N, C-alpha and C positions, 0 to 999 in steps of 0.2 A: 329663168326664175330654174331656183335646182328646186327641188318636187322635196316629200318625205321622202319619199322612197329615194330617191340616189341621194340624199344625206343618209339615209340610215342605210343605205347600201357602200358609200363610203365609208361614216362611219364603224362599222363591222368589220371589212374591210382593214381601215387600217388596224381596227384592233385586234385582229386574228395576224394579220402580218408580225405588231407589236411585243403578242403575246407566243406565237415560234420563237424571235429573235428569243425570247428570255429564254425561252422552256431551251431552247441550243444551249446559248452562253451559261445558264444551271449543269446542262447535262454535260459539258466540256471541261468545268469548272468540278465536275464529281469524276469524270473519268481521271481529269490533270493527278486528282489526290490518291483516286485508286493505283496512277500508275507511281504513282511518290512512294506509296504506302509499299510496293513491293521490289521499288527501286531500294527502298533500306532497306528490308529482309534481307534482300540479297547480299548484301553489301556486306551485309553483319552478319548472314550464312557462313561467305568469306573468309570477312576476320577469323567467325567462329576455328574456322575447320583453319585456318593458319597457326592462328593462337595453338590450337589444338597439336600440330603439327611438329610445333618445335618446343612444346612442352615433353611432347615425347624423344623426339630428340636428345633434348638433356636428360629424360629419366635413363636414357638409352645410354649414354658417356657418362653419366654417372654408373652403372649398372655396368660397363663396360669397366674403369676406372676400379669399380670393387671388387670384380672379377682377379683381374690382376692382381692388385694387393695384396688377395687370399691368395691367392699362387706364390706369388712370394713368400707372404709368408708361411705355407708350410715347406715351400722349393729350402727354405732356414733351415725350418726347423728335421727335416730331414738330414742336410749339409750338418747341422751343429749333433744329431744325437751321431752322425758315420767320425765325426771327431772325438764322439766322446768317447765310441768302440777303443779307438786309436790309441787314447790316450789311458781306459783301460787295459788294453791288451797292454802298452808296454810296460802301465804298473806293475800288472802282474807278472812280465815278467820279470821285472828286477827279484817281484819277493818268490818268485822260483829261481832264477837264480840263486839266489842270497840260500836259496833252501839245498839249494845242489853242489854248491860249495861247504856250506854246513857239514852235511852231509858224506860230502869229499872228503872229509880231513878230519872227519870221523870215521872213516873208511881206516886213511892211512894211519893217524895212530894208536887203531887197533892193531889194525899189523904191529907194528912200532909195539906199543904192547905188548905184544904174546909172542916176535923175536926179542924181549925182553927176557919176559919170563920161561923160552927154551932158556932160550943163555945163563939164567940163573940158574936152573936147573939140571943146565949141564957142568954147572961152573960145581954146583952142590956134588955132584955124582963122583963130578971128578979129583973132590978135594981129596981122597980117598979116606972120608972119613967113616968110620965103620959104620954099619949099619943099625939100627936099631932105634931106640925111638926119638930122637935129634936128629935122627937123618929123616925122617920120615917130617917131625917138625918144621923142619927147614924147608923142604917142601911142599908144606903146604901153606906155608908162611910166601911162601915165589905164588904159587896161585893164591891166596887170598889176593894177596898183590894184587894180581891178577886180574881179578876178578873185581876190586874194586876202581879198577884205572878203566877197565870195560865198561863198568855201572856208570863211573861217571861218563863215560862217552854216553851209549845209549841213555842217559836224564838231557844232556847238551843236543842229541838228536830231537829228544823230545818236545821239549823246549823252543828249538827252530821251526821242530813241522806245525808247535800252534802258534809262533807266533806269525808263519806262514799264511797260515788260517784266519788266525788278525787282521790281518794286514790283506788278503784274498776281500774280505767281507767287508772291509773299509773301501775298496777297490771298489766293488759291485753296489753297497752304498753307496756311493760317490755317483757311482753312472748312475744308476735310476734316479737318484735328483737332479741328476744333469738335466737327465733323460726326460723329469717330467718340466722341470725350471722352463726347458725350449719348448715343451706339448702347452702350455699354459700360455708363450706369446701367439701361438698362433691363433689372428683376429680371422674373424667368418661375420662380415659388414654386409657380405649378399646374401642372405639365407634363402630369398626369394627373388628373382625375374620380376620386375615392375611392371603392373597393369598398363595396359594402354587406355586412353581415353576414353570414354565413351561417345557413339559417334552422334556425329550432329545432326541432330535434326534438320532437313531440310525445310524449308519455308511453305508452306500455301499459299499459293498465284493466286489473287485476289481477280472477281473475274471484273472486265470493267460494266457501269450498269448498261441497263439496256436501251436507248436509242428513243427519247419519247414522242411517242404519236402526237399529227400534228392535228388529230381531231379533234381536240378537246380546246387547242386554238381558237380555230372555225368554231366552235359549237358557242365559245364565248362571246367569236368574232359578233356570230350571227344572231343575237341575243343582244349583244352591245346595239349593231344594227336596226333589231327592229325595235325597241327600246329608243332612238336616240330619234327614226321615224315617227311613232305614235308622241313625242314629245315635241317634233315639230309640226304633225299637223293640230295638236292639240294645241298650242300656239295660234297658229295660224287660223284657227278660230275664233280666237279671243278677239 
């Protein structure tokens, strides 16, 4: 027959073992939960790093394309400015050539008029006309005619010079306008380099819970054994 003490010890031992097993299961569940949380945090950290790196590469590629477009735009400006200068030189040279031709024509005409005046004076003097007022009047008339012709040539040269100045001003104005128009077509789509993404914060790993002490279930089993022993003993007395 089992004594109350033996029953108490058996009940206390069973209670202690059961308590230890429950305690261990709860501890393992807590450890698994911490491990899962750490794994999720690590995976999220890796995903965030990958996304940030991808976004930075995309921003770098866009910035590179913008720089290339801006460089091409400026190259086109300088090329157009060079073309504008070539066209301005051509137009200016054409206007200068017209002025030179007009001046050359005037010089030849002036020489021809001078030759005519000399010839006219020679004709008058060789005509045998008696010296006097009539002869002087004839010579003065020849000089006046030369002066009129020379004045017409001078006026023609002045008008040609004036026309050249107007044309040259127009050439310079067209060149300036073309240069400004070309400059306004310059694009600046990359004013500054893109900033890199903020550094992803590394997650702080949670430490697993400490392993529980077996003292608590043992003490619980001891109390259970004592209570069981006293209970059995009281029942046998009755």
